[in-house]
ROTI-138766 format. One record per atom (N, C-alpha, C): x, y, z negated; residue in three letters. Coordinates in pm, whole numbers, padded with zeros to 5 digits, always signed. Each point is the difference from the previous one (the first is absolute). Layout:
N
XYZALA;...
//
This chain:
348
+00084-00122+00000UNK;-00084+00122+00000UNK;+00086+00124+00000UNK;+00104+00000-00078UNK;+00091+00116-00004UNK;+00067+00022+00134UNK;+00031-00113+00066UNK;+00065+00011+00132UNK;-00093+00065+00102UNK;-00128-00034-00007UNK;-00100+00060+00091UNK;-00011+00149-00025UNK;-00001+00039-00130UNK;-00011+00143-00034UNK;+00119+00079+00052UNK;+00120-00057-00010UNK;+00122+00069+00048UNK;-00005+00019+00150UNK;-00044-00104+00070UNK;-00009+00008+00147UNK;-00101+00106+00043UNK;-00114+00004-00070UNK;-00104+00100+00033UNK;+00051+00140-00023UNK;+00074+00016-00113UNK;+00052+00133-00031UNK;+00098+00045+00107UNK;+00086-00088+00043UNK;+00099+00033+00104UNK;-00072+00035+00130UNK;-00105-00072+00032UNK;-00074+00025+00126UNK;-00062+00139+00001UNK;-00058+00041-00115UNK;-00060+00134-00011UNK;+00106+00107+00014UNK;+00115-00022-00060UNK;+00110+00097+00006UNK;+00049+00022+00141UNK;+00010-00112+00074UNK;+00046+00008+00140UNK;-00099+00078+00085UNK;-00130-00032-00018UNK;-00102+00071+00077UNK;+00000+00147-00033UNK;+00017+00036-00124UNK;+00003+00140-00041UNK;+00117+00070+00064UNK;+00115-00065+00008UNK;+00117+00061+00063UNK;-00021+00022+00146UNK;-00079-00084+00065UNK;-00027+00017+00143UNK;-00099+00110+00026UNK;-00069+00049-00102UNK;-00090+00111+00017UNK;-00141-00039+00035UNK;-00035-00118+00007UNK;-00134-00040+00040UNK;-00104+00038-00102UNK;+00042+00033-00121UNK;-00093+00037-00104UNK;+00009+00151-00029UNK;+00051+00074+00091UNK;+00003+00146-00020UNK;+00111+00043-00091UNK;+00117-00064+00008UNK;+00113+00039-00081UNK;+00051+00137+00037UNK;+00097+00050-00081UNK;+00051+00137+00017UNK;+00060+00021+00137UNK;+00076-00097+00051UNK;+00064+00014+00131UNK;-00103+00013+00110UNK;-00104-00078-00005UNK;-00104+00006+00103UNK;-00070+00134-00001UNK;-00023+00055-00118UNK;-00067+00130-00011UNK;+00082+00109+00067UNK;+00129-00004-00022UNK;+00087+00102+00058UNK;+00003-00008+00152UNK;-00006-00121+00056UNK;+00012-00016+00145UNK;-00132+00026+00072UNK;-00112-00028-00061UNK;-00128+00007+00069UNK;-00072+00131-00023UNK;+00001+00051-00123UNK;-00073+00124-00030UNK;+00057+00116+00080UNK;-00085+00088+00057UNK;+00050+00118+00073UNK;+00062+00099-00096UNK;+00093+00087+00049UNK;+00058+00103-00086UNK;-00110+00087-00059UNK;+00019+00036-00127UNK;-00103+00075-00070UNK;-00023+00140+00057UNK;+00102+00060+00070UNK;-00012+00138+00046UNK;-00041+00013+00145UNK;-00048-00106+00064UNK;-00039+00002+00140UNK;-00152+00001+00011UNK;-00054+00097+00079UNK;-00143+00004+00028UNK;-00017-00011+00151UNK;-00056-00109+00048UNK;-00006-00025+00144UNK;-00089+00099+00073UNK;-00106+00049-00064UNK;-00089+00099+00061UNK;+00076+00130+00024UNK;+00079+00041-00099UNK;+00077+00124+00014UNK;+00104-00013+00110UNK;+00066-00116+00012UNK;+00099-00022+00104UNK;-00064+00010+00139UNK;-00118-00057+00016UNK;-00068+00004+00130UNK;-00039+00143+00037UNK;-00047+00076-00099UNK;-00036+00140+00025UNK;+00122+00083+00038UNK;+00112-00022-00068UNK;+00123+00073+00032UNK;+00047-00034+00141UNK;-00014-00126+00041UNK;+00039-00041+00135UNK;-00085+00069+00105UNK;-00131+00009-00026UNK;-00089+00067+00094UNK;+00033+00148+00012UNK;+00030+00063-00115UNK;+00036+00143+00002UNK;+00129+00021+00078UNK;+00094-00090-00013UNK;+00126+00010+00073UNK;-00023-00010+00150UNK;-00087-00095+00041UNK;-00030-00018+00142UNK;-00066+00124+00058UNK;-00093+00060-00076UNK;-00066+00123+00045UNK;+00100+00114+00016UNK;+00090+00013-00099UNK;+00101+00106+00005UNK;+00092-00017+00120UNK;+00040-00125+00028UNK;+00087-00026+00115UNK;-00073+00030+00131UNK;-00129-00031+00006UNK;-00079+00027+00120UNK;-00014+00149+00023UNK;-00024+00077-00107UNK;-00013+00144+00011UNK;+00131+00063+00047UNK;+00112-00051-00053UNK;+00131+00052+00042UNK;+00024-00028+00147UNK;-00041-00120+00044UNK;+00021-00039+00139UNK;-00082+00086+00096UNK;-00117+00049-00044UNK;-00087+00076+00089UNK;+00015+00152-00020UNK;+00090+00044-00087UNK;+00020+00143-00020UNK;+00059+00061+00126UNK;-00054+00113+00043UNK;+00044+00060+00126UNK;+00049+00143-00020UNK;+00069+00051+00102UNK;+00049+00137-00001UNK;-00012+00055+00142UNK;-00028+00130+00012UNK;-00019+00063+00131UNK;+00135+00023+00069UNK;+00012-00048+00124UNK;+00122+00017+00079UNK;-00034+00050+00140UNK;+00086+00085+00055UNK;-00016+00048+00137UNK;+00080-00088+00095UNK;-00068-00049+00103UNK;+00065-00076+00105UNK;-00016+00077+00131UNK;+00110+00023+00068UNK;-00005+00073+00127UNK;-00017-00100+00114UNK;-00116+00010+00066UNK;-00040-00092+00105UNK;-00014+00076+00132UNK;-00027-00071+00108UNK;-00016+00062+00132UNK;-00148-00001+00036UNK;-00053+00118+00037UNK;-00142+00008+00035UNK;-00020-00019+00150UNK;-00124+00009+00044UNK;-00033-00028+00140UNK;+00063+00099+00097UNK;+00036+00119-00049UNK;+00064+00101+00084UNK;+00152-00009-00002UNK;+00053-00096-00075UNK;+00144-00016-00007UNK;+00068+00084-00106UNK;-00078+00062-00089UNK;+00059+00081-00107UNK;+00030-00087-00123UNK;+00106+00038-00070UNK;+00034-00064-00126UNK;-00077+00073-00110UNK;-00086-00073-00071UNK;-00097+00063-00090UNK;+00001-00068-00136UNK;-00001+00077-00109UNK;-00010-00062-00132UNK;-00142-00047-00029UNK;-00009-00120-00052UNK;-00127-00052-00051UNK;+00028-00055-00140UNK;-00088+00031-00094UNK;+00022-00041-00139UNK;-00078-00126-00033UNK;+00069-00096-00063UNK;-00061-00127-00037UNK;+00031-00031-00146UNK;-00088-00078-00062UNK;+00024-00051-00134UNK;+00074-00133+00013UNK;+00129+00000-00034UNK;+00082-00121+00012UNK;+00025-00058-00139UNK;+00024-00132-00007UNK;+00031-00062-00129UNK;+00122+00066-00065UNK;-00009+00025-00129UNK;+00110+00064-00071UNK;+00119-00094-00007UNK;+00120+00053+00024UNK;+00121-00081+00001UNK;+00119+00085-00040UNK;+00103-00066-00048UNK;+00124+00071-00033UNK;+00088+00021+00123UNK;-00038-00063+00113UNK;+00076+00014+00126UNK;-00084+00078+00099UNK;-00038+00124-00035UNK;-00095+00077+00080UNK;+00053+00034+00138UNK;+00128+00038+00011UNK;+00056+00037+00130UNK;-00001-00118+00097UNK;+00038-00116-00049UNK;-00001-00120+00084UNK;-00144-00035+00038UNK;-00092+00017-00093UNK;-00140-00034+00026UNK;-00059+00085+00112UNK;+00018+00133-00006UNK;-00062+00085+00102UNK;+00057-00029+00138UNK;+00129-00037+00007UNK;+00059-00036+00128UNK;-00061-00129+00053UNK;-00024-00095-00086UNK;-00062-00126+00042UNK;-00143+00022+00051UNK;-00066+00104-00052UNK;-00134+00033+00047UNK;+00000+00074+00134UNK;+00117+00031+00053UNK;+00009+00063+00132UNK;+00015-00104+00111UNK;+00011-00127-00036UNK;+00027-00106+00098UNK;-00129-00049+00065UNK;+00004-00008+00131UNK;-00114-00051+00076UNK;-00033-00143-00041UNK;-00128-00029-00014UNK;-00050-00131-00041UNK;+00038-00036-00144UNK;+00046+00099-00073UNK;+00035-00022-00140UNK;-00117+00031-00091UNK;+00026+00033-00127UNK;-00109+00024-00096UNK;-00087+00120+00034UNK;+00047+00089+00090UNK;-00078+00118+00038UNK;-00117-00037+00092UNK;+00004-00118+00059UNK;-00097-00037+00104UNK;-00145+00017-00043UNK;-00032-00038-00124UNK;-00138+00007-00046UNK;-00039+00138-00049UNK;+00096+00093-00003UNK;-00027+00134-00052UNK;-00004+00107+00108UNK;+00047-00031+00120UNK;+00015+00100+00104UNK;-00132+00069+00035UNK;+00000+00135-00002UNK;-00120+00073+00046UNK;-00016-00017+00151UNK;-00119+00025+00049UNK;-00025-00008+00144UNK;+00094+00094+00076UNK;+00056-00050+00109UNK;+00086+00082+00084UNK;+00145+00007-00046UNK;+00035-00068-00108UNK;+00137+00005-00051UNK;+00069-00135+00018UNK;+00134+00004+00007UNK;+00080-00122+00007UNK;+00127+00017-00081UNK;+00057-00114-00040UNK;+00124+00002-00076UNK;+00116+00037+00093UNK;+00113+00039-00059UNK;+00110+00054+00080UNK;+00116-00096+00019UNK;+00022-00092-00094UNK;+00114-00091+00011UNK;-00041-00128+00071UNK;+00091-00058+00080UNK;-00033-00121+00075UNK;-00039-00116-00091UNK;-00086-00086+00051UNK;-00045-00117-00076UNK;+00120-00084-00042UNK;-00010-00061-00117UNK;+00100-00090-00057UNK;+00125+00072-00051UNK;+00003+00134+00009UNK;+00113+00073-00058UNK;+00003-00020-00151UNK;+00116-00033-00054UNK;+00016-00016-00143UNK;+00084+00113-00057UNK;-00037+00045-00117UNK;+00080+00099-00072UNK;+00096-00079-00088UNK;+00123-00016+00047UNK;+00096-00086-00070UNK;+00043+00060-00133UNK;+00015+00133-00002UNK;+00039+00066-00125UNK;-00021+00150+00011UNK;-00016+00064-00113UNK;+00001+00146-00009UNK;+00093+00038-00115UNK;+00083+00098+00023UNK;+00099+00040-00100UNK;+00003+00151-00009UNK;-00035+00055-00115UNK;-00002+00144-00019UNK;+00133+00046-00060UNK;+00069+00088+00073UNK;+00126+00054-00048UNK;-00026+00119-00092UNK;+00104+00039-00072UNK;-00014+00109-00097UNK;-00033+00133+00066UNK;+00041+00018+00128UNK;-00026+00126+00068UNK;-00141+00006+00060UNK;-00084-00103-00026UNK;-00137+00000+00051UNK;-00017-00065+00135UNK;+00106-00064+00053UNK;-00009-00069+00128UNK;-00049-00143-00021UNK;-00107-00036+00067UNK;-00053-00135-00007UNK;+00052-00080+00119UNK;+00079-00101-00027UNK;+00055-00086+00105UNK;-00095-00119+00018UNK;-00054-00012+00121UNK;-00098-00105+00029UNK;+00060-00098+00099UNK;-00003-00127-00036UNK;+00053-00106+00087UNK;-00116-00082+00055UNK;-00020+00005+00133UNK;-00106-00074+00067UNK;+00057-00127+00065UNK;-00088-00097+00023UNK;+00039-00119+00074UNK;+00008+00032+00149UNK;+00050-00097+00080UNK;+00021+00022+00144UNK;-00129+00030+00075UNK;-00115-00040-00056UNK;-00129+00025+00067UNK;-00032+00150+00008UNK;+00071+00079-00078UNK;-00018+00146+00003UNK;+00019+00056+00140UNK;+00081-00067+00083UNK;+00032+00050+00134UNK;-00107-00033+00104UNK;-00107-00069-00039UNK;-00099-00044+00098UNK;-00116+00097+00016UNK;+00031+00128+00019UNK;-00107+00100+00012UNK;-00004+00057+00142UNK;-00110+00067+00031UNK;-00015+00064+00130UNK;+00086+00127+00004UNK;+00066+00027+00111UNK;+00089+00117+00010UNK;-00067+00131-00040UNK;-00127+00016+00037UNK;-00069+00126-00027UNK;-00029+00020-00149UNK;+00017-00107-00080UNK;-00025+00010-00144UNK;+00126+00033-00081UNK;+00113+00012+00065UNK;+00126+00010-00074UNK;+00003+00118-00098UNK;-00030+00120+00048UNK;+00003+00117-00089UNK;-00113-00005-00102UNK;-00112-00057+00039UNK;-00111-00014-00094UNK;+00040-00090-00117UNK;+00074-00106+00030UNK;+00045-00092-00105UNK;+00092+00073-00097UNK;+00094+00078+00052UNK;+00091+00074-00086UNK;-00076+00098-00090UNK;-00096+00070+00058UNK;-00078+00097-00078UNK;-00086-00071-00104UNK;-00064-00110+00037UNK;-00087-00071-00092UNK;+00078-00056-00119UNK;+00115-00059+00027UNK;+00084-00053-00109UNK;+00043+00113-00093UNK;+00052+00107+00060UNK;+00054+00111-00079UNK;-00107+00065-00088UNK;-00113+00032+00059UNK;-00104+00072-00074UNK;-00070-00091-00101UNK;-00005-00131+00026UNK;-00063-00091-00094UNK;+00083-00014-00128UNK;+00131-00020+00013UNK;+00081-00024-00121UNK;+00037+00129-00072UNK;-00001+00113+00072UNK;+00032+00126-00068UNK;-00119+00059-00075UNK;-00110-00075-00006UNK;-00110+00042-00088UNK;+00043-00015-00146UNK;+00101-00083-00023UNK;+00054-00017-00135UNK;+00102+00111-00028UNK;-00015+00066-00113UNK;+00079+00119-00030UNK;+00150-00025+00001UNK;+00043-00119-00037UNK;+00144-00026-00009UNK;+00062-00043+00132UNK;-00082-00014+00105UNK;+00051-00035+00132UNK;+00004+00125+00087UNK;+00118+00041+00042UNK;+00017+00121+00080UNK;+00036-00030+00146UNK;+00073-00109+00021UNK;+00049-00035+00133UNK;-00011-00150+00022UNK;+00015-00040+00126UNK;-00013-00142+00036UNK;+00118-00041+00090UNK;+00054-00117-00028UNK;+00102-00062+00084UNK;-00049-00138+00040UNK;+00010-00034+00130UNK;-00054-00125+00049UNK;+00110-00100+00035UNK;-00020-00122-00045UNK;+00087-00112+00036UNK;-00085-00110+00063UNK;+00066-00088+00076UNK;-00069-00117+00055UNK;+00092-00120-00019UNK;-00051-00098-00074UNK;+00079-00118-00037UNK;+00133+00038-00064UNK;-00003+00102-00085UNK;+00119+00039-00074UNK;+00093+00096+00071UNK;-00032+00038+00124UNK;+00088+00087+00078UNK;-00062+00140+00014UNK;+00077+00104-00029UNK;-00047+00137+00018UNK;-00036+00024+00146UNK;-00111+00071+00021UNK;-00044+00032+00136UNK;+00030+00147+00028UNK;+00089+00025+00097UNK;+00031+00138+00040UNK;-00096+00050+00106UNK;-00063-00093+00070UNK;-00103+00033+00098UNK;-00111-00103-00014UNK;-00119+00036+00044UNK;-00111-00095-00002UNK;+00022-00106+00107UNK;-00043-00124-00025UNK;+00037-00112+00088UNK;-00063-00003+00138UNK;-00107+00073+00025UNK;-00067-00008+00130UNK;+00034+00119+00090UNK;-00035+00121-00043UNK;+00024+00119+00082UNK;+00127+00075-00039UNK;+00065-00041-00106UNK;+00127+00060-00036UNK;-00009+00136-00067UNK;-00114+00031-00063UNK;-00010+00126-00073UNK;+00106+00004-00111UNK;+00083+00106-00004UNK;+00108+00006-00101UNK;-00057+00007-00142UNK;+00057-00080-00088UNK;-00040+00003-00142UNK;+00123-00014-00089UNK;+00116+00050+00048UNK;+00123-00015-00078UNK;-00007+00078-00131UNK;-00066+00115+00003UNK;-00019+00075-00123UNK;-00128-00047-00069UNK;-00009+00024-00131UNK;-00119-00041-00072UNK;-00124+00074+00050UNK;-00111-00070+00002UNK;-00126+00056+00044UNK;-00069+00069-00118UNK;-00070+00109+00027UNK;-00075+00069-00105UNK;-00123+00067+00062UNK;-00082+00058-00086UNK;-00118+00071+00050UNK;+00037+00125+00079UNK;+00121+00047-00018UNK;+00045+00116+00077UNK;+00006-00030+00150UNK;+00003-00128+00036UNK;+00004-00039+00142UNK;-00136+00019+00067UNK;-00104+00023-00080UNK;-00132+00029+00057UNK;-00085-00124+00020UNK;-00123+00024+00045UNK;-00095-00106+00028UNK;-00096+00048+00110UNK;-00030-00089+00095UNK;-00087+00036+00114UNK;+00048+00132+00061UNK;+00124+00000+00045UNK;+00068+00122+00044UNK;-00053+00048+00135UNK;-00042+00126+00004UNK;-00044+00063+00124UNK;+00111+00090+00055UNK;+00027-00013+00127UNK;+00098+00088+00065UNK;-00059+00068+00123UNK;-00132-00018+00020UNK;-00065+00061+00117UNK;+00013+00152-00004UNK;+00043+00056+00110UNK;+00009+00145+00010UNK;+00122+00060-00066UNK;+00087-00083-00059UNK;+00122+00052-00063UNK;+00111+00005+00104UNK;+00041+00122+00036UNK;+00102+00018+00104UNK;+00139-00019-00058UNK;+00029+00065-00110UNK;+00132-00006-00063UNK;-00016-00051-00143UNK;+00020-00129-00016UNK;-00024-00061-00131UNK;+00100+00048-00105UNK;+00116+00046+00044UNK;+00102+00045-00095UNK;-00041+00130-00070UNK;-00091+00074+00060UNK;-00046+00125-00060UNK;-00134-00016-00072UNK;-00029-00124-00038UNK;-00124-00028-00073UNK;+00032-00083-00123UNK;-00096-00010-00089UNK;+00012-00088-00116UNK;-00136-00065-00027UNK;-00001-00112-00070UNK;-00125-00076-00015UNK;-00086+00046-00119UNK;-00130-00012+00018UNK;-00097+00010-00110UNK;-00099-00114+00018UNK;-00058-00044-00110UNK;-00097-00109+00005UNK;-00139+00054-00025UNK;-00091-00033+00091UNK;-00139+00042-00013UNK;-00089-00124+00013UNK;-00116+00005-00064UNK;-00093-00113+00003UNK;-00124+00035+00082UNK;-00029-00086+00098UNK;-00122+00013+00079UNK;-00092-00118-00029UNK;-00118+00004+00060UNK;-00100-00104-00021UNK;+00000-00103+00112UNK;-00039-00121-00032UNK;-00027-00103+00099UNK;-00125-00074-00043UNK;-00064-00065+00094UNK;-00126-00066-00032UNK;-00010-00132+00074UNK;-00049-00102-00071UNK;-00029-00128+00061UNK;-00136-00045-00053UNK;-00102+00014+00084UNK;-00135-00027-00045UNK;-00039+00101-00108UNK;-00040-00049-00116UNK;-00038+00088-00110UNK;+00118+00036-00089UNK;+00114-00061+00028UNK;+00117+00024-00083UNK;+00078+00123+00048UNK;+00021+00097-00089UNK;+00082+00116+00029UNK;+00122-00003-00090UNK;+00116+00029+00057UNK;+00123-00006-00079UNK;+00096+00110+00046UNK;+00106+00022-00079UNK;+00094+00109+00024UNK;+00132-00055+00054UNK;+00051+00068+00103UNK;+00121-00045+00069UNK;+00109+00106-00011UNK;+00117-00034-00056UNK;+00111+00097-00005UNK;+00070+00010+00135UNK;+00029+00122+00040UNK;+00067+00025+00128UNK;+00115+00097-00025UNK;+00114-00028+00060UNK;+00115+00090-00009UNK;+00001+00094+00120UNK;-00014+00128-00026UNK;+00002+00102+00103UNK;+00132+00078-00006UNK;+00043+00053+00114UNK;+00117+00087+00005UNK;-00046+00144+00008UNK;+00051+00084-00090UNK;-00033+00143+00003UNK;+00129+00079+00018UNK;-00006+00118+00060UNK;+00121+00079+00027UNK;+00074+00036-00128UNK;+00132+00001+00010UNK;+00081+00041-00115UNK;-00024+00146-00036UNK;-00052+00076+00095UNK;-00029+00141-00026UNK;-00118+00018-00094UNK;-00078-00106-00021UNK;-00113+00006-00093UNK;+00053+00010-00142UNK;-00020+00113-00062UNK;+00059+00026-00132UNK;-00083-00060-00114UNK;-00130-00010+00019UNK;-00088-00047-00106UNK;-00044-00143+00030UNK;+00061-00094-00070UNK;-00029-00142+00024UNK;-00145-00035-00032UNK;-00055+00057-00105UNK;-00138-00030-00039UNK;-00099+00051+00105UNK;+00023+00120+00049UNK;-00085+00054+00106UNK;+00011-00083+00127UNK;+00121-00050+00028UNK;+00020-00083+00119UNK;-00083-00127-00007UNK;-00006-00061-00118UNK;-00080-00121-00017UNK;-00148+00029+00024UNK;-00051+00108-00059UNK;-00141+00036+00017UNK;-00030+00029+00147UNK;+00088+00071+00067UNK;-00023+00035+00140UNK;+00000-00124+00090UNK;+00083-00098-00033UNK;-00001-00124+00078UNK;-00130-00077-00021UNK;-00053+00005-00120UNK;-00129-00064-00026UNK;-00111+00067+00080UNK;+00002+00132+00002UNK;-00102+00074+00076UNK;+00015-00029+00149UNK;+00123-00010+00047UNK;+00026-00030+00142UNK;-00062-00134+00038UNK;+00000-00093-00093UNK;-00065-00129+00023UNK;+00091-00104+00061UNK;-00050-00122+00013UNK;+00081-00110+00055UNK;+00024+00015+00149UNK;+00099-00071+00048UNK;+00033+00003+00143UNK;-00112-00062+00082UNK;-00019+00055+00119UNK;-00103-00049+00091UNK;+00030-00146+00038UNK;-00101-00084-00007UNK;+00016-00140+00038UNK;+00059-00089-00108UNK;+00025+00056-00118UNK;+00060-00080-00107UNK;-00101-00091-00069UNK;-00128+00034+00013UNK;-00102-00076-00071UNK;-00026+00051-00140UNK;+00075+00104-00040UNK;-00019+00058-00132UNK;-00102+00113+00004UNK;-00055+00034-00119UNK;-00107+00098-00009UNK;+00035+00106-00103UNK;-00078+00109+00002UNK;+00018+00107-00098UNK;-00133+00067-00027UNK;-00021+00044-00126UNK;-00120+00073-00038UNK;+00022+00151-00002UNK;+00122+00043+00031UNK;+00030+00144+00000UNK;-00059+00066+00125UNK;-00055+00122-00019UNK;-00046+00080+00111UNK;+00119+00074+00061UNK;-00003+00015+00131UNK;+00113+00061+00070UNK;+00023+00144-00043UNK;-00104+00071-00046UNK;+00015+00140-00040UNK;+00026+00017-00149UNK;+00021-00110-00071UNK;+00039+00011-00141UNK;+00142+00054-00007UNK;+00027+00084-00098UNK;+00136+00053-00015UNK;+00024+00051-00141UNK;+00127+00007-00035UNK;+00040+00057-00128UNK;-00004+00152+00009UNK;-00054+00065-00100UNK;-00005+00146+00000UNK;+00126+00061-00061UNK;+00078-00082-00067UNK;+00127+00044-00056UNK;+00089-00121-00022UNK;+00125+00025-00030UNK;+00094-00109-00021UNK;-00040-00082-00123UNK;+00020-00132+00004UNK;-00029-00083-00116UNK;+00079+00046-00122UNK;-00063-00009-00116UNK;+00067+00038-00123UNK;+00037-00125-00079UNK;+00125-00007-00040UNK;+00049-00117-00074UNK;+00043+00041-00139UNK;-00050-00073-00101UNK;+00039+00028-00137UNK;-00015-00126-00085UNK;+00110-00042-00061UNK;+00000-00113-00093UNK;-00067-00125+00058UNK;+00034-00032+00123UNK;-00053-00122+00063UNK;-00134+00016+00068UNK;-00065+00117-00015UNK;-00132+00022+00060UNK;+00012+00092+00121UNK;-00066-00038+00109UNK;-00009+00083+00121UNK;-00141+00054+00011UNK;-00014+00131+00017UNK;-00131+00063+00020UNK;-00010+00048+00144UNK;-00107-00041+00067UNK;-00022+00036+00140UNK;-00124+00088+00011UNK;+00013+00111+00071UNK;-00113+00091+00020UNK;-00040-00002+00148UNK;-00115-00058+00030UNK;-00047-00017+00137UNK;-00108+00102+00035UNK;-00025+00010+00132UNK;-00121+00069+00044UNK;-00118-00096-00010UNK;-00119+00045+00032UNK;-00120-00081-00019UNK;-00009-00119+00095UNK;+00085-00004+00103UNK;-00003-00112+00094UNK;+00046-00130-00066UNK;+00057+00009-00119UNK;+00040-00122-00070UNK;-00122-00083-00039UNK;-00118+00067-00006UNK;-00122-00074-00032UNK;-00041-00092+00114UNK;+00037+00034+00121UNK;-00039-00082+00114UNK;-00148+00007+00024UNK;-00061-00116+00026UNK;-00142-00004+00032UNK;-00086-00029-00122UNK;+00062-00019-00116UNK;-00079-00030-00120UNK;-00049+00129-00063UNK;-00073-00013-00109UNK;-00060+00116-00064UNK;+00105+00097-00052UNK;-00042+00124-00017UNK;+00089+00101-00053UNK;+00045-00039-00140UNK;+00125+00030-00028UNK;+00065-00032-00127UNK;+00033-00148-00018UNK;-00030-00081+00103UNK;+00028-00144-00008UNK;+00118-00033+00091UNK;+00104-00059-00058UNK;+00118-00041+00076UNK;-00010-00150+00029UNK;+00020-00037+00126UNK;-00005-00140+00038UNK;+00097-00084-00082UNK;-00046-00117-00039UNK;+00085-00091-00077UNK;+00127-00035+00078UNK;-00014-00023+00131UNK;+00115-00037+00080UNK;+00098+00117+00017UNK;-00052+00121+00010UNK;+00088+00118+00007UNK;+00081+00011-00129UNK;-00069-00014-00111UNK;+00066+00010-00130UNK;+00105-00110-00017UNK;-00036-00123+00033UNK;+00093-00111-00017UNK;+00123+00012+00089UNK;-00021+00043+00125UNK;+00114+00016+00092UNK;+00095+00109-00049UNK;-00055+00107-00055UNK;+00083+00106-00055UNK;+00082-00051-00119UNK;-00065-00070-00090UNK;+00068-00048-00121UNK;+00107-00104+00035UNK;-00035-00097+00083UNK;+00096-00103+00037UNK;+00121+00059+00073UNK;-00025+00094+00089UNK;+00109+00058+00080UNK;+00090+00090-00083UNK;-00059+00088-00078UNK;+00080+00096-00077UNK;+00076-00066-00114UNK;-00056-00105-00060UNK;+00072-00067-00108UNK;+00114-00088+00051UNK;+00016-00011+00131UNK;+00121-00063+00056UNK;+00119+00095-00011UNK;-00028+00129-00020UNK;+00106+00099-00013UNK;+00060-00007-00141UNK;+00132+00013-00011UNK;+00065-00008-00132UNK;-00056+00103-00098UNK;-00032-00045-00118UNK;-00046+00089-00107UNK;-00147+00030-00002UNK;-00073-00038+00104UNK;-00144+00029+00005UNK;-00078-00114-00067UNK;-00079+00035-00099UNK;-00076-00099-00075UNK;-00151+00016+00016UNK;-00047+00120+00031UNK;-00144+00022+00012UNK;-00028+00114+00096UNK;-00127+00007+00046UNK;-00041+00100+00098UNK;-00130+00065-00046UNK;-00003+00133+00004UNK;-00121+00077-00030UNK;-00041+00078+00126UNK;-00131+00013+00022UNK;-00050+00068+00121UNK;-00090+00116-00038UNK;+00019+00111+00068UNK;-00090+00114-00011UNK;-00042+00041+00141UNK;-00111+00071+00009UNK;-00047+00056+00127UNK;-00023+00149-00020UNK;+00069+00079+00079UNK;-00003+00146-00017UNK;+00034+00041-00143UNK;+00091-00076-00059UNK;+00048+00032-00134UNK;-00089-00049-00112UNK;-00112-00066+00033UNK;-00093-00048-00102UNK;+00007-00153-00011UNK;-00020-00048-00121UNK;+00014-00143-00025UNK;-00133-00068-00029UNK;-00109+00058+00043UNK;-00133-00057-00028UNK;-00033-00106+00105UNK;+00073-00111-00006UNK;-00014-00105+00100UNK;-00041-00131-00067UNK;-00062-00087+00081UNK;-00034-00135-00047UNK;+00036-00098+00111UNK;+00017-00128-00038UNK;+00021-00100+00102UNK;-00134-00055+00047UNK;+00000-00097+00086UNK;-00124-00052+00059UNK;-00091-00068-00102UNK;+00056-00042-00111UNK;-00081-00062-00104UNK;-00058+00102-00096UNK;+00034+00129+00022UNK;-00050+00106-00086UNK;+00090+00031-00118UNK;+00115-00066-00008UNK;+00092+00022-00111UNK;+00076+00131+00021UNK;-00001+00090-00097UNK;+00073+00127+00013UNK;+00149-00022+00017UNK;+00060+00079+00090UNK;+00144-00009+00021UNK;+00070+00110-00079UNK;-00037+00010-00127UNK;+00057+00104-00085UNK;+00141-00035-00046UNK;+00032-00132+00001UNK;+00133-00045-00038UNK;+00076-00049+00122UNK;+00132+00015-00001UNK;+00079-00051+00113UNK;-00013-00152+00012UNK;+00012-00050+00123UNK;-00016-00142+00027UNK;+00138-00065+00010UNK;+00019-00110-00070UNK;+00128-00071+00003UNK;-00006-00117+00097UNK;+00117-00047+00036UNK;+00010-00113+00092UNK;-00043-00129-00071UNK;-00075-00087+00069UNK;-00037-00128-00062UNK;+00123-00089-00013UNK;-00004-00091-00093UNK;+00114-00089-00020UNK;+00020-00091+00120UNK;-00110-00041+00064UNK;+00007-00085+00118UNK;-00087+00057+00110UNK;+00037-00028+00124UNK;-00071+00052+00118UNK;-00082-00112+00065UNK;-00116+00039+00054UNK;-00087-00094+00072UNK;-00041-00118-00089UNK;-00063+00035-00110UNK;-00049-00102-00094UNK;-00149-00027+00018UNK;-00062+00077+00088UNK;-00146-00008+00013UNK;-00065+00117-00072UNK;+00076+00063-00092UNK;-00044+00122-00067UNK;+00122+00083-00029UNK;-00017+00133+00002UNK;+00116+00089-00015UNK;+00034+00019-00147UNK;
//
């Protein structure tokens, strides 16, 4: 009998050590950690996924210079995904059949040849952005060569720290463009102009460039087009020269439009003070709209054109020395108008 009791006792001890009866070791291995709440973990995971999704869809407004139906290089503003590689991104959006394809407005096309890759972008301390394109960069139409240079330059120089552009292809500096041989040995900048007009210019050496904005239309879409005009060096007042070119209007056959009346004129020289330009017009600035009402397009073209001039930040308009004006929406023009951050956004 004693032998049976000893055997039974040993059997119970062995089973207890194996944990089958809920021994201490089994409790430690099976019971969940006391500080873990599975519901809270699931909620935190869902919040993380939402935050990552919101970050992925966060966008920022960027200007892309595209080619319109008339062959002009024109800024169009798009909401692009936010990224730390913004310069590389906007260049990739200039590629035909690339991510821009689903965003293109009617009558517009991308400027870089299909399959072109942006191999690298490198910003130097002096503000020069060195862009290295793949060999497909050379597969463009000859008539697009200068448009490509302008579109690249004006697109990346929207960033304040980019002043100039240098182009490479497959790691090699390009002194001339690969198709028509346009020289590009020096860095490109906005000083080189955009949509350059030379019609009627007899002696280009005795002129200098100004940029003016005219209108273009495709169906119901109206947008603003920058044009580089040559004005005589004898023109002493640069601000007046810009206004007079706007009144003169776009070149015949260009496809561009203007809301300025031919008999509109400045009654005195523009006044500049602390970044503000004040213009005093005759009543023809009203055009065909109601008295005291300035056309939205007239106002926008003046502001866009004059703020291209160094130091100009805003524009104020008077008629016969009086400032009792409103825009087409009825908003008083008692305060000077500043340049919008982006052009051709669908709203000014």
